[in-house]
VOMARMI-705857 format. One record per residue (C-alpha): residue number from 1; residue in three letters; x, y, z. Coordinates in steps of 0.001 Angstrom, whole numbers, plus 500000, padded with zeros to 6 digits. Layout:
N
(r NUM,'ALA',(X,Y,Z)) ...
This chain:
320
(r 1,'MET',(494639,465260,508437)) (r 2,'GLU',(495774,468443,510221)) (r 3,'SER',(498901,468620,508030)) (r 4,'LEU',(496681,468833,504970)) (r 5,'LEU',(494716,471817,506274)) (r 6,'PRO',(497257,474503,505235)) (r 7,'ARG',(497386,473101,501697)) (r 8,'LYS',(493601,472976,501492)) (r 9,'LEU',(493348,476548,502739)) (r 10,'ILE',(495910,477726,500191)) (r 11,'SER',(493963,475928,497452)) (r 12,'LEU',(490740,477573,498600)) (r 13,'THR',(492502,480939,498643)) (r 14,'CYS',(493644,480431,495043)) (r 15,'VAL',(490108,479524,493983)) (r 16,'ALA',(488780,482606,495747)) (r 17,'LEU',(491445,484741,494048)) (r 18,'VAL',(490327,483546,490620)) (r 19,'ALA',(486712,484287,491518)) (r 20,'MET',(487639,487761,492748)) (r 21,'SER',(489559,488457,489540)) (r 22,'HIS',(486336,487872,487580)) (r 23,'ALA',(484549,490245,489926)) (r 24,'VAL',(487187,492920,489425)) (r 25,'SER',(487018,492462,485659)) (r 26,'ALA',(483237,492730,485772)) (r 27,'GLN',(483563,496085,487519)) (r 28,'ASN',(485083,497523,484351)) (r 29,'THR',(482970,495753,481704)) (r 30,'SER',(481230,498862,480470)) (r 31,'ALA',(483652,501494,481667)) (r 32,'VAL',(486206,503475,479804)) (r 33,'ASN',(489740,502131,480322)) (r 34,'ALA',(490708,504925,482682)) (r 35,'THR',(491179,505165,486405)) (r 36,'ALA',(490985,507890,489020)) (r 37,'PHE',(492404,508193,492525)) (r 38,'ASP',(495711,506623,491482)) (r 39,'PHE',(497185,507905,494757)) (r 40,'LEU',(495400,504972,496439)) (r 41,'ASN',(498325,502891,495136)) (r 42,'ARG',(500972,505156,496589)) (r 43,'ASN',(503110,503375,499175)) (r 44,'ILE',(503243,505557,502280)) (r 45,'CYS',(505250,503287,504588)) (r 46,'PRO',(508985,504189,504537)) (r 47,'ALA',(509986,500611,505417)) (r 48,'SER',(508098,498905,502590)) (r 49,'SER',(508896,501775,500223)) (r 50,'GLY',(512556,500849,500689)) (r 51,'ARG',(511624,497435,499272)) (r 52,'ALA',(509887,499069,496273)) (r 53,'GLY',(506511,498546,497931)) (r 54,'THR',(506939,494799,498403)) (r 55,'ASP',(504965,494211,501598)) (r 56,'LEU',(501918,491968,501101)) (r 57,'ALA',(503516,488947,502776)) (r 58,'PHE',(506466,490415,504697)) (r 59,'SER',(506634,489487,508373)) (r 60,'ASP',(506863,493074,509635)) (r 61,'PRO',(503505,494735,508885)) (r 62,'SER',(503133,498499,508705)) (r 63,'SER',(501029,500642,511031)) (r 64,'LEU',(499960,502404,507829)) (r 65,'THR',(498148,499264,506729)) (r 66,'ILE',(495303,500926,504798)) (r 67,'PHE',(497682,500876,501812)) (r 68,'SER',(498826,497313,502390)) (r 69,'ASN',(497575,493869,503441)) (r 70,'PRO',(495161,494114,506399)) (r 71,'ALA',(495379,490362,507027)) (r 72,'SER',(498933,490872,508323)) (r 73,'LEU',(497610,492670,511410)) (r 74,'ALA',(496656,489445,513182)) (r 75,'PHE',(500240,488175,512735)) (r 76,'SER',(501811,491314,514218)) (r 77,'GLU',(503114,491912,517732)) (r 78,'LYS',(500393,492277,520347)) (r 79,'GLU',(501759,495566,521732)) (r 80,'PRO',(500056,498665,520259)) (r 81,'ASP',(502198,500754,517948)) (r 82,'ALA',(501824,504088,516234)) (r 83,'ALA',(503659,505623,513300)) (r 84,'VAL',(503945,508939,511504)) (r 85,'ALA',(505601,509502,508146)) (r 86,'TYR',(506391,512198,505623)) (r 87,'SER',(506901,511747,501884)) (r 88,'LEU',(507865,514124,499117)) (r 89,'TRP',(506074,512508,496190)) (r 90,'GLN',(507286,513134,492633)) (r 91,'PRO',(508949,516483,493522)) (r 92,'ASP',(510023,517143,489930)) (r 93,'ARG',(506432,516856,488706)) (r 94,'LEU',(503588,516879,491247)) (r 95,'LYS',(505575,518193,494223)) (r 96,'THR',(503127,516597,496654)) (r 97,'ASN',(503906,516718,500360)) (r 98,'VAL',(502298,513711,502036)) (r 99,'TYR',(501720,513412,505788)) (r 100,'ASP',(500672,510069,507253)) (r 101,'ALA',(499720,508656,510645)) (r 102,'GLY',(498605,505205,511758)) (r 103,'LEU',(497796,503175,514862)) (r 104,'THR',(497761,499371,515215)) (r 105,'PHE',(496824,497136,518133)) (r 106,'ARG',(495625,493621,518905)) (r 107,'PRO',(492869,493573,521552)) (r 108,'TYR',(492813,489767,521394)) (r 109,'ASP',(495252,487084,520234)) (r 110,'LYS',(493293,486411,517046)) (r 111,'LEU',(492175,489951,516261)) (r 112,'GLY',(494052,492921,514817)) (r 113,'VAL',(492712,496463,514427)) (r 114,'ALA',(494226,499546,512797)) (r 115,'ALA',(493373,503044,511621)) (r 116,'ALA',(495383,505371,509407)) (r 117,'VAL',(495155,508620,507493)) (r 118,'SER',(497182,510077,504626)) (r 119,'TYR',(496986,513747,503643)) (r 120,'GLY',(498638,515056,500484)) (r 121,'ILE',(499163,518709,499575)) (r 122,'GLY',(500147,519594,496022)) (r 123,'GLU',(501902,522662,494657)) (r 124,'SER',(499756,525806,494642)) (r 125,'TYR',(499020,527479,491321)) (r 126,'ASP',(497535,530801,490227)) (r 127,'LYS',(493858,531076,489286)) (r 128,'TYR',(492373,533377,486680)) (r 129,'THR',(488864,534469,485783)) (r 130,'SER',(487373,533812,482348)) (r 131,'THR',(488624,537237,481301)) (r 132,'GLY',(492192,536524,482411)) (r 133,'VAL',(492138,538523,485636)) (r 134,'PRO',(494187,536974,488512)) (r 135,'ASP',(491871,535344,491061)) (r 136,'GLY',(494107,534091,493861)) (r 137,'THR',(495683,530672,494142)) (r 138,'PHE',(494508,527100,494635)) (r 139,'THR',(496250,524204,496369)) (r 140,'PRO',(495361,520650,495237)) (r 141,'LYS',(494671,518268,498107)) (r 142,'GLU',(494009,514578,498561)) (r 143,'ILE',(493141,512503,501595)) (r 144,'VAL',(492722,508830,502412)) (r 145,'ALA',(491424,507648,505780)) (r 146,'GLY',(490613,504092,506707)) (r 147,'PHE',(489945,501380,509221)) (r 148,'SER',(491429,497875,509113)) (r 149,'LEU',(490283,494652,510742)) (r 150,'SER',(492032,491269,510740)) (r 151,'TYR',(491051,487898,512182)) (r 152,'LYS',(493210,484779,512538)) (r 153,'PRO',(490970,481696,512995)) (r 154,'LEU',(493966,479330,512917)) (r 155,'SER',(497637,479790,513772)) (r 156,'TYR',(498711,479777,510109)) (r 157,'ILE',(496038,481812,508298)) (r 158,'SER',(494346,485170,508707)) (r 159,'PHE',(491829,487300,506844)) (r 160,'GLY',(491536,491063,506742)) (r 161,'VAL',(489623,493988,505256)) (r 162,'ASN',(490368,497675,504727)) (r 163,'MET',(487536,500193,504488)) (r 164,'LYS',(488760,503474,502987)) (r 165,'TYR',(487406,506942,502311)) (r 166,'ALA',(489234,509026,499723)) (r 167,'SER',(488796,512531,498383)) (r 168,'THR',(490686,514726,495974)) (r 169,'ALA',(490430,518335,494854)) (r 170,'LEU',(492422,519093,491715)) (r 171,'THR',(490708,522450,491096)) (r 172,'GLN',(488215,524541,493037)) (r 173,'LYS',(485377,523156,490913)) (r 174,'ASP',(486714,519640,490357)) (r 175,'SER',(486616,517648,493604)) (r 176,'HIS',(485602,514022,494093)) (r 177,'LYS',(484966,511532,496885)) (r 178,'ALA',(484997,507744,496896)) (r 179,'PHE',(484768,504721,499157)) (r 180,'ALA',(486977,501695,498525)) (r 181,'ALA',(487623,498326,500134)) (r 182,'ASP',(490450,495784,500207)) (r 183,'ALA',(490094,492119,501177)) (r 184,'PHE',(493027,489767,501761)) (r 185,'ALA',(494039,486368,503089)) (r 186,'LEU',(497485,485576,504480)) (r 187,'ALA',(498852,482079,505156)) (r 188,'ASP',(502094,481082,506888)) (r 189,'VAL',(503143,477540,505966)) (r 190,'SER',(506523,476369,507256)) (r 191,'GLY',(507817,479945,507229)) (r 192,'ILE',(506592,480698,503700)) (r 193,'ARG',(504033,483505,503816)) (r 194,'ILE',(501520,483722,500969)) (r 195,'ALA',(499056,486591,500493)) (r 196,'ALA',(496203,487026,498036)) (r 197,'GLY',(493321,489452,497676)) (r 198,'VAL',(491802,492450,495933)) (r 199,'ARG',(492463,496157,496354)) (r 200,'ASN',(490475,499354,495858)) (r 201,'ILE',(487104,497841,495023)) (r 202,'GLY',(484523,500608,494731)) (r 203,'GLY',(482163,502574,492513)) (r 204,'LYS',(482972,504708,489484)) (r 205,'ILE',(483886,508385,489589)) (r 206,'LYS',(482381,510977,487233)) (r 207,'SER',(484339,514029,486170)) (r 208,'SER',(482831,517500,485783)) (r 209,'GLU',(482655,516797,482028)) (r 210,'GLY',(480600,513641,482636)) (r 211,'SER',(483316,511072,481880)) (r 212,'SER',(483379,507913,484024)) (r 213,'PHE',(486499,506618,485729)) (r 214,'SER',(487095,503503,487800)) (r 215,'LEU',(489154,503243,490948)) (r 216,'PRO',(492571,501570,490443)) (r 217,'ALA',(491244,498171,491555)) (r 218,'SER',(493483,495146,491261)) (r 219,'VAL',(493857,491474,492024)) (r 220,'SER',(496983,491134,494138)) (r 221,'ALA',(499227,488377,495445)) (r 222,'GLY',(502491,488181,497340)) (r 223,'VAL',(504962,485741,498838)) (r 224,'ALA',(507809,486189,501337)) (r 225,'TYR',(510318,484000,503131)) (r 226,'ARG',(512976,484649,505783)) (r 227,'PHE',(516066,482843,504469)) (r 228,'VAL',(518271,483711,507433)) (r 229,'ASN',(516785,483845,510911)) (r 230,'THR',(519470,483879,513597)) (r 231,'GLU',(519842,485951,516740)) (r 232,'GLN',(522140,488401,514967)) (r 233,'HIS',(521044,488324,511333)) (r 234,'HIS',(517722,488275,509478)) (r 235,'ILE',(517377,488221,505700)) (r 236,'GLU',(513892,488215,504223)) (r 237,'ALA',(512890,488401,500559)) (r 238,'GLY',(509517,488702,498889)) (r 239,'ALA',(507624,489442,495705)) (r 240,'ASP',(504259,491078,494968)) (r 241,'ALA',(502143,491265,491819)) (r 242,'ASP',(499069,493302,490835)) (r 243,'ILE',(496771,493002,487838)) (r 244,'PHE',(494671,496153,487370)) (r 245,'ILE',(491189,496453,485916)) (r 246,'ASP',(492368,498714,483081)) (r 247,'GLY',(494761,496051,481798)) (r 248,'GLY',(497826,497377,483595)) (r 249,'ALA',(500083,495229,485743)) (r 250,'SER',(502978,495612,488140)) (r 251,'ALA',(505353,493300,489975)) (r 252,'SER',(507902,494022,492664)) (r 253,'VAL',(510685,492201,494480)) (r 254,'GLY',(512244,493311,497735)) (r 255,'VAL',(514924,492227,500195)) (r 256,'GLU',(515460,493291,503789)) (r 257,'TYR',(518479,492636,506010)) (r 258,'SER',(518484,493335,509732)) (r 259,'TYR',(521259,493145,512295)) (r 260,'ARG',(520118,492225,515812)) (r 261,'ASN',(516710,493589,514860)) (r 262,'ALA',(518199,497040,515408)) (r 263,'ALA',(519647,498121,512041)) (r 264,'PHE',(517942,497530,508696)) (r 265,'ALA',(518959,497766,505040)) (r 266,'ARG',(516431,497407,502218)) (r 267,'LEU',(516467,497144,498448)) (r 268,'GLY',(513721,496607,495897)) (r 269,'TYR',(512559,496966,492311)) (r 270,'ASN',(509071,497551,490957)) (r 271,'TYR',(508237,496847,487318)) (r 272,'ALA',(505110,498527,485962)) (r 273,'SER',(503383,498379,482595)) (r 274,'ASP',(502376,501578,480801)) (r 275,'LYS',(498855,501498,482290)) (r 276,'ALA',(499920,500878,485885)) (r 277,'PRO',(499156,503749,488330)) (r 278,'VAL',(502801,504052,489461)) (r 279,'PRO',(505714,503810,486963)) (r 280,'SER',(508682,501439,487315)) (r 281,'PHE',(511368,502262,489851)) (r 282,'ALA',(514030,500859,492147)) (r 283,'SER',(514430,501895,495763)) (r 284,'VAL',(516734,501699,498750)) (r 285,'GLY',(515993,502123,502421)) (r 286,'ILE',(517476,502048,505896)) (r 287,'GLY',(516061,501764,509386)) (r 288,'PHE',(517054,501812,513037)) (r 289,'ARG',(515313,500504,516124)) (r 290,'ILE',(516247,501837,519564)) (r 291,'ARG',(514245,500164,522314)) (r 292,'SER',(510611,500946,521478)) (r 293,'VAL',(511346,503559,518801)) (r 294,'ARG',(511902,502842,515127)) (r 295,'ILE',(513116,505219,512416)) (r 296,'ASP',(512866,504358,508702)) (r 297,'ALA',(513704,506162,505473)) (r 298,'SER',(513608,505317,501776)) (r 299,'TYR',(514647,506871,498479)) (r 300,'ILE',(513366,506024,495010)) (r 301,'LEU',(515807,505424,492156)) (r 302,'PRO',(513625,506030,489080)) (r 303,'GLU',(514146,505022,485516)) (r 304,'LYS',(515241,507740,483093)) (r 305,'ASP',(512814,510697,482849)) (r 306,'SER',(510463,509072,485373)) (r 307,'PRO',(508197,511356,487455)) (r 308,'GLN',(509338,509357,490496)) (r 309,'LYS',(512698,511126,490476)) (r 310,'ASN',(513833,512371,493916)) (r 311,'THR',(510839,510883,495743)) (r 312,'PHE',(511685,509989,499323)) (r 313,'SER',(509949,509183,502593)) (r 314,'ALA',(510841,509021,506276)) (r 315,'GLY',(508952,508014,509365)) (r 316,'VAL',(509019,507238,513065)) (r 317,'GLY',(507190,504447,514875)) (r 318,'ILE',(506789,503645,518561)) (r 319,'TRP',(505620,500616,520530)) (r 320,'PHE',(503667,501233,523731)) 
């Protein structure tokens, strides 16, 4: 009977995923096919960015979990850890400098808690009055801050939620705020990790012209498996997929190799449809762990003429 429980839970998760997909679709029934706050889908973790954002089911969760799967927290190490990261996002187009910080800890064996913040600063531009007189400069800004909670009722399944606040100011008169939520389940069955949930569920945003925009909500799923798991070598591979409310879709695959859990090499590819918030790209990444300190970096290899060109990120994490 107990051996059937994981299969039943996975079946229930699939049923719930279908139900949530209808809920996400319903959110956009009467809305224009347009989204706002696309930066909510930006991957801010240098480790998972090296796998092209493939991280929903990977066994090494990020401290910057407000952009990932909160259910993974309850599967993480019990020791608290903190991380900071820097990204130069789309430097040939948006030139956004992104600064991130996160903290994760497990107060109890079955409970995981995290908090994170991401602050993006765009390129300043000149302002002019209605008569064409110079009127100083303006710097676009965006921020996401959130709290994550994860609970593992059984040894092989956990559930988690992200509660996020986001704001953006594109011009001095055009600023917006929003609240969004993610909900995920994560199951580990014989070493195969399966994740499913929804991202960025929230209300609509109205522009200064009165147009309505939805958040980039999606139904998401992921799977990962560690093919090699010896004392010296680890090789883990995974895949994620997202279906967005505006009809867009994306899918990513990623591989990570580690030597003695001290040196890491990563590779990934993300395919995105025309309506997806982030265009297609490949990525590479490296990482090093020295005692309780970890350093990670990633670089995006975009497709031709992609705005992702020259995007990179780097970060440092520490276990207490």
